[in-house]
N, C-alpha and C positions, 0 to 999 in steps of 0.2 A: 545595444546593451547585452545580448545573451553572449555574442561574439566575443566579449572582451573578459568574460568569465574565464578563470583560471578552470580547466576541467581534471586537474591531478585529483588522485581520490580523496574525496573530502567526505566529512561526516555530514550527517543530516543533524539539524539541531536537535533533534529527539536523541540520537545517538552520542553527541558531545555532551549533554547533560545528563544522560543514563546509562553510558557505556564506556566511561573513563574512570582509570584507577582512581583518580581524586575527586570523583564524585560517587564513589561506592555507597555512601551513606544514601543518596537519592535512589540509587537502585535498589539498595536492601529496604527502602521504604516502599517502592512500588510493589516490589516482590510480595512484601507483607501484607499490602492492600489487596492485591491480587489474589492471594492463598490464603488470607485468613489466619496468617501465620504471625509470631512475635520474635523473629530472630534479633538479636542483639548486636553482634559482632560483623561489622562489615568487613573484617578483614577474612571471613570465611568465604567471601565471593571470590571465586576464580573465573576471570573473562577469558573466553577461548573464541572471540569474534573472530571469523575468518576473513582475512586481510585480501583474499583475493575474489570475494564476492562482491562484485561489482556491477552496479546496475545505472547506466546513464552518466559514469564516472564519479559514482559516489558508493562506499560502503552502503549497504543496505540493511543490516541488520546488527542487532545486539545479542550475544548468548554468553551465558554464564553458568557455572556450577554452582550449586550451595546445596550443601548436604546431598543427599542423593538424587537430586533434581537436576535437570539440565533445561534451562530456559532459553528459548529462542523468541525475541520480541522484534516484530517489524513497526515501523511506523509509516503508514502511507496515505498521501492526499490526494491518490487517484483509487477508486474502489478497482480492486483486482481480486475476480474470482478465483484466480490461478494459484494463491497464495498457498494451497495444499500442497501442489506439485513442487512449487520452489522451497517451501520449508522442509519437504521431504529431501528435495537434494543437498539443502545446507545440512540437515541432518545426517544425511550419508558422510559427507564430508568430516562433520566433526566426530563422528563416531570413528572414523577412520583415523582420525588424528589420536583419539583416545586409545584405541587399539595399539598405535606404534607409540605411544608416550608410555604406556605401561607393559609394553611388549607382550600384549596379550595373544594366545594363540587359539584364534576362533574354529582351528582343523582339529581340536584335541577333544578328548571324551567329557571332558568337564565343564559344565555349564557355566558360561561368562556372564556375570551380571553388570548391567549397564545402567546409567542414570535414567531416570523416568523423564522423558521429553515432555514438556509443557510448552505450546505453541499459542502466542499471541500476535495478533494484529491490531494496531492501536490507528484507528482510521479518523483522519480530520478534515477530510474532502469537502468541497461545497456541495456535493450531492447528497441527498437525504439518504440515509442508511441506518436501519435499526442494528443492534446487537444480534449477531448472528453466530452460529457453528458453519464456518465454511467445511466441506468434505471433500476429499478427494474422490470419492466414489462418484460424485455428482459430474465430473468430468468423463467418467466411463461411458463407452458407447452402449446406448440403451438397447440396441436392436442385435446385439450379442445373443447366441445362442446360450450361453453360461452368463446369467444375469448377477450371479452372486459372487462379489470379488473376495480373494482372500488378502486382500490389503487395503486398510482404510488409515487414513490420516484427516485427523481433526484440528482446524483451526479457529481459537475463539478470535472472534472480531469484535471489538469495543469501540464505538462512536465515542470519542473524547473531545469532540467540539464542545466550546465553552458554552455556547446557550443551549446545550442539549442537557446540562446539569447532572452528567452520569454521577452514579453515585461513587464510583472509583476516585472520581475528581476530588469529592469532600473526603476521602479516606488517604489520599497522597497530596501532601501540599505540593511539593516541587512540580507534580503532572497537572494540577490546576493551575499554577502560575504560567508553565510551558503552554498550556491551552489558552490562557488568557491573552498572553504574548502573541500568539499565532493568530488569534481572534482579532486584535488590536491592529496589527498589521493588514489583514484583510480588509477590516473596515477602512483604515487609511487610505488604502491603493485604491477605494473607489473614487476619491478626489485628489489623488497625488501618485506620482510616478514610485515605484516600488522602493527605490535607496531612501528616500525621505519619510517614505512610509514606516519604514523599519527604524529610523532615528527617532522618529514621532513616537512609536510605540514604545523604545526604549525610555524616551523621556518622560513618558505618562507612567511609567511604571512605578508603583507604589515603594517607596523606601524601603518598608518591611519584606518585601520579597525576598524569600532565600536565595533564589536564582540570578537576583540583580548583581551581586558582587561578583559572580563568576561571568556573567554576559559583560559586565562593565570592564573587567579585566582582559578580556577576550575579544570586545567590541568589533574590532575590524575582521576578525575570523567569523565572527557570529554573523556580521552583515553580509559576508560573503557567502555563508551557507545559505542564509534566506534568499540572497539574489539567486543561487545557483538551484535551490527548489523550485523558486518562482517559475526561472526559465525552464525547469523539467515539468513542471505542471502544464505551462503554455505550450511545450512541445507534447504533452500526451495529448492535450485537449485538440492540438493541430492534427495529431493521428486520428484520434476519434472522429474529428469532422469530417477528414478525408475519407474514413471508413463507410461513414453514414451519407456522404455523397455518391461513393461508389454504389451504396446499396439503393440508393435511389436512381441513379443511373440504371443500374440493373433492372429496378421495378418499370422506370421509363420503357427500356429495351423490350422487357418481356410484355407490357402493353402494346407496344407497337406490333410485335410479332402477333399477338391475339387479334389485334385490329386486323392487321392483313389476312390472317387465317379466315375471319369473318366476312371479310369482303370478298377473298376469293371463293369461298363457299355461296356467298349471295350470288357472284356470277355465275357461278355453276349452275344455280338453280334458276337463273333465267331474269335476275334484277336488272331494272330500268336503269339508265344512267341518272335518272332523279333520285332512284333508290340509293344509290352508291352515294351521291352527294349528300342526301340527308344523314347517310351513316358518318360520312366524313366530318360532318359539322357536330352531330351528336357526340363524337368521340373526341374531338376537338374541345369541348366543354367540361369533359371530364377531370 
C-alpha cells in the first residue's frame, strides 16, 4: 500500500486544517486557546509556512504572524526530542525571509525588532508522553568544559491524544474534533485496513463537527493524507525497531567479548576443561 502513495509534497491533516488560508478562523481559535488571547480578526493572520521544509515528502510545519508574534506549530505522531534544533532551523529560515521581505539591514547600527517566536509541538503518537518543554540545551554535550550555553530554544510539547482530555482540546473545538478523528481512525485500524478505517471514521463523525464539511469537500485528499501519515508512522517504527535490534546485537556482541575474556583469564589461571565447560553452560543461560 505504501508504494502506491503519491509522495509529492503533501500536507499533514493537521496542517490542512490549521495551516490554510481558507481555515484561518480555526488557526485563530487555536492561537487564542494556546495563548489565552481573544483576537477576533482572522484576516490579521499572515501565513509564512516554509514550502521547502519537507520531511519524508510532506511539509511538516505551520507558521504564521499575528500581531508581533511568530508562531511555529508542529504536529508529530512520533515523539521526537530533537524538535528544538529543527524548530531553530525553521526559525532561522523564516527570519531570513522576514529580513529580505522588509529589506532590513542587520549590519547597521539600529536595533532591528523581530516578531516574538512561540514554538509548539502537538503530539498525538501512541507512546505515552506527558506535556513537557523540550530544550535545545538537553542536546548539548554534558562533558564539555564549558557547561553553560549562550543559546537556548524551548519548544512546548502538548499531548493532544483524545483520551488524554487535554484542557486545550476543551478550549479549541476544531482541535478537539481533529483529535477525535485521529483517535477513531486508530481505533478502527485495529480491526481493519487503514483505508476503510479512515472511511469509517468519517462516517461516524457527528454532523455538528465544524471540520466535517471541510473534510467532506476534500475527502479524497484527506484520505490520501491519512494514508501517507500512516505509512510514515510505520516507516518510523521500522527505523526504531532496527535501532533497537542493532542495540541488542551490540549488547550480545559485548557480552560475547566479556565472556571470552573471562574464559581466557580462567585458562591462564589454570582452570580445568570441566571448569571451562561449566562457565560456557552458565553463560548460555544468561
